[in-house]
N, CA, C and O atoms as a GROMACS GRO file, in nm:
protein
  312
    1MET      N    1  11.355  -7.594  14.901
    1MET     CA    2  11.379  -7.520  14.778
    1MET      C    3  11.259  -7.430  14.748
    1MET      O    4  11.151  -7.448  14.804
    2TYR      N    5  11.278  -7.336  14.661
    2TYR     CA    6  11.178  -7.234  14.631
    2TYR      C    7  11.101  -7.260  14.501
    2TYR      O    8  11.010  -7.183  14.472
    3SER      N    9  11.131  -7.358  14.426
    3SER     CA   10  11.097  -7.374  14.285
    3SER      C   11  10.963  -7.316  14.238
    3SER      O   12  10.953  -7.275  14.122
    4ASN      N   13  10.863  -7.312  14.323
    4ASN     CA   14  10.733  -7.261  14.277
    4ASN      C   15  10.735  -7.109  14.256
    4ASN      O   16  10.641  -7.056  14.196
    5GLU      N   17  10.837  -7.038  14.303
    5GLU     CA   18  10.844  -6.894  14.288
    5GLU      C   19  10.933  -6.851  14.170
    5GLU      O   20  10.930  -6.734  14.131
    6ALA      N   21  11.010  -6.942  14.114
    6ALA     CA   22  11.111  -6.906  14.014
    6ALA      C   23  11.058  -6.920  13.871
    6ALA      O   24  10.981  -7.011  13.841
    7ASN      N   25  11.104  -6.828  13.784
    7ASN     CA   26  11.078  -6.841  13.641
    7ASN      C   27  11.176  -6.938  13.578
    7ASN      O   28  11.140  -7.013  13.487
    8ILE      N   29  11.300  -6.938  13.628
    8ILE     CA   30  11.405  -7.026  13.577
    8ILE      C   31  11.483  -7.083  13.695
    8ILE      O   32  11.507  -7.014  13.794
    9ILE      N   33  11.522  -7.209  13.684
    9ILE     CA   34  11.605  -7.273  13.785
    9ILE      C   35  11.739  -7.306  13.722
    9ILE      O   36  11.745  -7.368  13.616
   10LEU      N   37  11.846  -7.265  13.788
   10LEU     CA   38  11.982  -7.289  13.741
   10LEU      C   39  12.051  -7.382  13.839
   10LEU      O   40  12.063  -7.351  13.958
   11ASP      N   41  12.096  -7.496  13.791
   11ASP     CA   42  12.166  -7.595  13.875
   11ASP      C   43  12.316  -7.586  13.846
   11ASP      O   44  12.362  -7.626  13.739
   12VAL      N   45  12.391  -7.534  13.943
   12VAL     CA   46  12.536  -7.527  13.930
   12VAL      C   47  12.604  -7.611  14.038
   12VAL      O   48  12.719  -7.587  14.075
   13LYS      N   49  12.531  -7.709  14.089
   13LYS     CA   50  12.587  -7.798  14.190
   13LYS      C   51  12.707  -7.873  14.131
   13LYS      O   52  12.703  -7.918  14.017
   14GLY      N   53  12.813  -7.884  14.211
   14GLY     CA   54  12.933  -7.954  14.168
   14GLY      C   55  13.033  -7.866  14.096
   14GLY      O   56  13.146  -7.908  14.073
   15LEU      N   57  12.994  -7.744  14.060
   15LEU     CA   58  13.086  -7.652  13.994
   15LEU      C   59  13.156  -7.565  14.099
   15LEU      O   60  13.100  -7.536  14.205
   16HIS      N   61  13.278  -7.525  14.068
   16HIS     CA   62  13.357  -7.445  14.161
   16HIS      C   63  13.385  -7.309  14.101
   16HIS      O   64  13.375  -7.288  13.980
   17CYS      N   65  13.420  -7.216  14.189
   17CYS     CA   66  13.451  -7.078  14.151
   17CYS      C   67  13.547  -7.076  14.033
   17CYS      O   68  13.647  -7.148  14.034
   18PRO      N   69  13.520  -6.996  13.935
   18PRO     CA   70  13.418  -6.891  13.924
   18PRO      C   71  13.291  -6.934  13.850
   18PRO      O   72  13.206  -6.849  13.824
   19MET      N   73  13.276  -7.060  13.816
   19MET     CA   74  13.166  -7.104  13.729
   19MET      C   75  13.026  -7.073  13.785
   19MET      O   76  12.941  -7.028  13.708
   20PRO      N   77  12.997  -7.095  13.914
   20PRO     CA   78  12.861  -7.061  13.960
   20PRO      C   79  12.826  -6.914  13.938
   20PRO      O   80  12.714  -6.881  13.900
   21VAL      N   81  12.922  -6.825  13.961
   21VAL     CA   82  12.898  -6.682  13.943
   21VAL      C   83  12.881  -6.649  13.794
   21VAL      O   84  12.790  -6.574  13.757
   22LEU      N   85  12.966  -6.704  13.710
   22LEU     CA   86  12.957  -6.676  13.567
   22LEU      C   87  12.825  -6.726  13.509
   22LEU      O   88  12.760  -6.657  13.430
   23LYS      N   89  12.785  -6.848  13.548
   23LYS     CA   90  12.660  -6.903  13.497
   23LYS      C   91  12.538  -6.828  13.552
   23LYS      O   92  12.437  -6.813  13.484
   24THR      N   93  12.549  -6.782  13.677
   24THR     CA   94  12.440  -6.703  13.736
   24THR      C   95  12.424  -6.572  13.660
   24THR      O   96  12.312  -6.533  13.628
   25LYS      N   97  12.534  -6.504  13.631
   25LYS     CA   98  12.526  -6.378  13.557
   25LYS      C   99  12.464  -6.400  13.419
   25LYS      O  100  12.381  -6.321  13.376
   26LYS      N  101  12.505  -6.506  13.350
   26LYS     CA  102  12.451  -6.535  13.218
   26LYS      C  103  12.299  -6.561  13.226
   26LYS      O  104  12.224  -6.516  13.140
   27ALA      N  105  12.256  -6.634  13.329
   27ALA     CA  106  12.114  -6.663  13.346
   27ALA      C  107  12.035  -6.536  13.378
   27ALA      O  108  11.924  -6.518  13.327
   28ILE      N  109  12.091  -6.448  13.461
   28ILE     CA  110  12.025  -6.321  13.493
   28ILE      C  111  12.010  -6.238  13.366
   28ILE      O  112  11.906  -6.177  13.342
   29ASP      N  113  12.115  -6.234  13.285
   29ASP     CA  114  12.111  -6.156  13.161
   29ASP      C  115  11.999  -6.202  13.069
   29ASP      O  116  11.945  -6.122  12.992
   30ALA      N  117  11.963  -6.330  13.076
   30ALA     CA  118  11.858  -6.385  12.989
   30ALA      C  119  11.717  -6.358  13.042
   30ALA      O  120  11.619  -6.376  12.969
   31LEU      N  121  11.706  -6.314  13.168
   31LEU     CA  122  11.575  -6.286  13.227
   31LEU      C  123  11.521  -6.151  13.182
   31LEU      O  124  11.596  -6.062  13.144
   32GLU      N  125  11.389  -6.138  13.188
   32GLU     CA  126  11.323  -6.010  13.172
   32GLU      C  127  11.322  -5.942  13.310
   32GLU      O  128  11.328  -6.011  13.412
   33PRO      N  129  11.314  -5.808  13.315
   33PRO     CA  130  11.305  -5.740  13.445
   33PRO      C  131  11.189  -5.794  13.529
   33PRO      O  132  11.081  -5.824  13.477
   34GLU      N  133  11.215  -5.806  13.657
   34GLU     CA  134  11.120  -5.856  13.757
   34GLU      C  135  11.102  -6.008  13.756
   34GLU      O  136  11.031  -6.062  13.840
   35GLN      N  137  11.165  -6.078  13.663
   35GLN     CA  138  11.158  -6.224  13.667
   35GLN      C  139  11.251  -6.275  13.777
   35GLN      O  140  11.341  -6.205  13.823
   36VAL      N  141  11.228  -6.400  13.817
   36VAL     CA  142  11.300  -6.459  13.930
   36VAL      C  143  11.379  -6.580  13.885
   36VAL      O  144  11.330  -6.666  13.812
   37LEU      N  145  11.503  -6.585  13.931
   37LEU     CA  146  11.595  -6.695  13.904
   37LEU      C  147  11.624  -6.766  14.035
   37LEU      O  148  11.650  -6.702  14.137
   38GLU      N  149  11.620  -6.897  14.032
   38GLU     CA  150  11.660  -6.978  14.147
   38GLU      C  151  11.789  -7.049  14.110
   38GLU      O  152  11.797  -7.115  14.006
   39VAL      N  153  11.890  -7.036  14.195
   39VAL     CA  154  12.021  -7.098  14.171
   39VAL      C  155  12.048  -7.198  14.281
   39VAL      O  156  12.033  -7.167  14.399
   40HIS      N  157  12.090  -7.320  14.242
   40HIS     CA  158  12.130  -7.424  14.338
   40HIS      C  159  12.280  -7.445  14.321
   40HIS      O  160  12.326  -7.482  14.213
   41ALA      N  161  12.356  -7.423  14.429
   41ALA     CA  162  12.502  -7.434  14.424
   41ALA      C  163  12.552  -7.512  14.544
   41ALA      O  164  12.491  -7.512  14.651
   42THR      N  165  12.667  -7.579  14.525
   42THR     CA  166  12.730  -7.651  14.635
   42THR      C  167  12.865  -7.592  14.674
   42THR      O  168  12.921  -7.629  14.777
   43ASP      N  169  12.918  -7.502  14.593
   43ASP     CA  170  13.046  -7.438  14.623
   43ASP      C  171  13.026  -7.341  14.739
   43ASP      O  172  12.950  -7.245  14.726
   44PRO      N  173  13.094  -7.363  14.854
   44PRO     CA  174  13.075  -7.274  14.970
   44PRO      C  175  13.108  -7.127  14.939
   44PRO      O  176  13.052  -7.038  15.002
   45ALA      N  177  13.197  -7.102  14.844
   45ALA     CA  178  13.231  -6.965  14.807
   45ALA      C  179  13.112  -6.892  14.747
   45ALA      O  180  13.108  -6.768  14.748
   46SER      N  181  13.016  -6.966  14.693
   46SER     CA  182  12.898  -6.903  14.633
   46SER      C  183  12.818  -6.823  14.734
   46SER      O  184  12.751  -6.726  14.698
   47LYS      N  185  12.826  -6.861  14.860
   47LYS     CA  186  12.750  -6.793  14.965
   47LYS      C  187  12.788  -6.645  14.974
   47LYS      O  188  12.704  -6.562  15.007
   48ALA      N  189  12.913  -6.613  14.945
   48ALA     CA  190  12.958  -6.474  14.944
   48ALA      C  191  12.962  -6.418  14.802
   48ALA      O  192  12.931  -6.302  14.779
   49ASP      N  193  13.001  -6.502  14.706
   49ASP     CA  194  13.024  -6.454  14.569
   49ASP      C  195  12.896  -6.412  14.497
   49ASP      O  196  12.895  -6.308  14.431
   50ILE      N  197  12.790  -6.489  14.510
   50ILE     CA  198  12.666  -6.457  14.438
   50ILE      C  199  12.602  -6.330  14.494
   50ILE      O  200  12.561  -6.244  14.415
   51PRO      N  201  12.589  -6.313  14.627
   51PRO     CA  202  12.537  -6.185  14.677
   51PRO      C  203  12.624  -6.066  14.636
   51PRO      O  204  12.572  -5.958  14.610
   52ALA      N  205  12.756  -6.084  14.630
   52ALA     CA  206  12.845  -5.975  14.586
   52ALA      C  207  12.817  -5.940  14.440
   52ALA      O  208  12.815  -5.822  14.405
   53LEU      N  209  12.795  -6.040  14.356
   53LEU     CA  210  12.761  -6.016  14.216
   53LEU      C  211  12.631  -5.937  14.205
   53LEU      O  212  12.623  -5.840  14.130
   54LEU      N  213  12.531  -5.978  14.281
   54LEU     CA  214  12.400  -5.911  14.276
   54LEU      C  215  12.410  -5.766  14.321
   54LEU      O  216  12.348  -5.678  14.263
   55SER      N  217  12.488  -5.744  14.424
   55SER     CA  218  12.508  -5.609  14.475
   55SER      C  219  12.574  -5.520  14.368
   55SER      O  220  12.534  -5.406  14.348
   56ARG      N  221  12.673  -5.575  14.302
   56ARG     CA  222  12.745  -5.501  14.199
   56ARG      C  223  12.655  -5.471  14.079
   56ARG      O  224  12.666  -5.364  14.018
   57LEU      N  225  12.566  -5.565  14.044
   57LEU     CA  226  12.481  -5.548  13.926
   57LEU      C  227  12.347  -5.481  13.957
   57LEU      O  228  12.276  -5.439  13.865
   58GLY      N  229  12.312  -5.470  14.085
   58GLY     CA  230  12.188  -5.403  14.123
   58GLY      C  231  12.065  -5.492  14.125
   58GLY      O  232  11.953  -5.441  14.122
   59HIS      N  233  12.083  -5.623  14.129
   59HIS     CA  234  11.969  -5.715  14.136
   59HIS      C  235  11.943  -5.750  14.282
   59HIS      O  236  12.027  -5.726  14.369
   60GLN      N  237  11.826  -5.808  14.311
   60GLN     CA  238  11.784  -5.832  14.448
   60GLN      C  239  11.794  -5.979  14.486
   60GLN      O  240  11.745  -6.067  14.415
   61LEU      N  241  11.858  -6.005  14.599
   61LEU     CA  242  11.858  -6.138  14.657
   61LEU      C  243  11.734  -6.148  14.744
   61LEU      O  244  11.726  -6.086  14.851
   62VAL      N  245  11.636  -6.225  14.698
   62VAL     CA  246  11.508  -6.236  14.766
   62VAL      C  247  11.517  -6.335  14.881
   62VAL      O  248  11.452  -6.318  14.984
   63GLY      N  249  11.597  -6.439  14.863
   63GLY     CA  250  11.610  -6.540  14.967
   63GLY      C  251  11.733  -6.625  14.949
   63GLY      O  252  11.785  -6.640  14.839
   64LEU      N  253  11.779  -6.682  15.060
   64LEU     CA  254  11.893  -6.774  15.060
   64LEU      C  255  11.864  -6.882  15.162
   64LEU      O  256  11.836  -6.855  15.278
   65LYS      N  257  11.870  -7.007  15.116
   65LYS     CA  258  11.851  -7.123  15.203
   65LYS      C  259  11.970  -7.216  15.187
   65LYS      O  260  12.032  -7.220  15.081
   66GLU      N  261  12.000  -7.289  15.292
   66GLU     CA  262  12.102  -7.392  15.283
   66GLU      C  263  12.046  -7.520  15.343
   66GLU      O  264  12.011  -7.525  15.461
   67GLU      N  265  12.037  -7.623  15.260
   67GLU     CA  266  11.984  -7.753  15.302
   67GLU      C  267  12.074  -7.863  15.252
   67GLU      O  268  12.097  -7.874  15.131
   68GLU      N  269  12.126  -7.942  15.342
   68GLU     CA  270  12.208  -8.058  15.308
   68GLU      C  271  12.323  -8.022  15.213
   68GLU      O  272  12.350  -8.095  15.117
   69GLY      N  273  12.388  -7.910  15.241
   69GLY     CA  274  12.504  -7.869  15.162
   69GLY      C  275  12.472  -7.800  15.031
   69GLY      O  276  12.563  -7.766  14.955
   70VAL      N  277  12.344  -7.778  15.003
   70VAL     CA  278  12.305  -7.709  14.880
   70VAL      C  279  12.255  -7.570  14.916
   70VAL      O  280  12.162  -7.554  14.996
   71LEU      N  281  12.318  -7.470  14.856
   71LEU     CA  282  12.275  -7.331  14.872
   71LEU      C  283  12.171  -7.301  14.765
   71LEU      O  284  12.193  -7.330  14.647
   72SER      N  285  12.058  -7.244  14.805
   72SER     CA  286  11.954  -7.205  14.709
   72SER      C  287  11.934  -7.055  14.720
   72SER      O  288  11.896  -7.002  14.824
   73PHE      N  289  11.961  -6.987  14.610
   73PHE     CA  290  11.946  -6.843  14.601
   73PHE      C  291  11.822  -6.811  14.520
   73PHE      O  292  11.799  -6.872  14.416
   74LEU      N  293  11.743  -6.716  14.566
   74LEU     CA  294  11.628  -6.669  14.491
   74LEU      C  295  11.659  -6.523  14.454
   74LEU      O  296  11.674  -6.438  14.542
   75ILE      N  297  11.667  -6.496  14.324
   75ILE     CA  298  11.718  -6.368  14.273
   75ILE      C  299  11.612  -6.304  14.184
   75ILE      O  300  11.557  -6.369  14.095
   76LYS      N  301  11.582  -6.176  14.209
   76LYS     CA  302  11.491  -6.101  14.124
   76LYS      C  303  11.571  -6.002  14.041
   76LYS      O  304  11.648  -5.922  14.094
   77LYS      N  305  11.551  -6.008  13.910
   77LYS     CA  306  11.619  -5.915  13.820
   77LYS      C  307  11.553  -5.778  13.827
   77LYS      O  308  11.430  -5.766  13.824
   78LYS      N  309  11.635  -5.676  13.835
   78LYS     CA  310  11.584  -5.538  13.837
   78LYS      C  311  11.574  -5.483  13.698
   78LYS      O  312  11.533  -5.368  13.680
   0.00000   0.00000   0.00000
């Protein structure tokens, strides 16, 4: 996990589409520009859905890791 780089950590493990994406968007909206959000998700659809959201909104996916079924996204708000 990335936790030492994130300003906020969002745990959406156990939630299914569309909740991880909706909660990620809400968390990004609460960030200041250039702050970093770390999202932990277990829904396999998140692997495509969260990067698509970021692309649409113009935010940066800094990193993506998958460990033991948990996807960890590191997102920088633009």
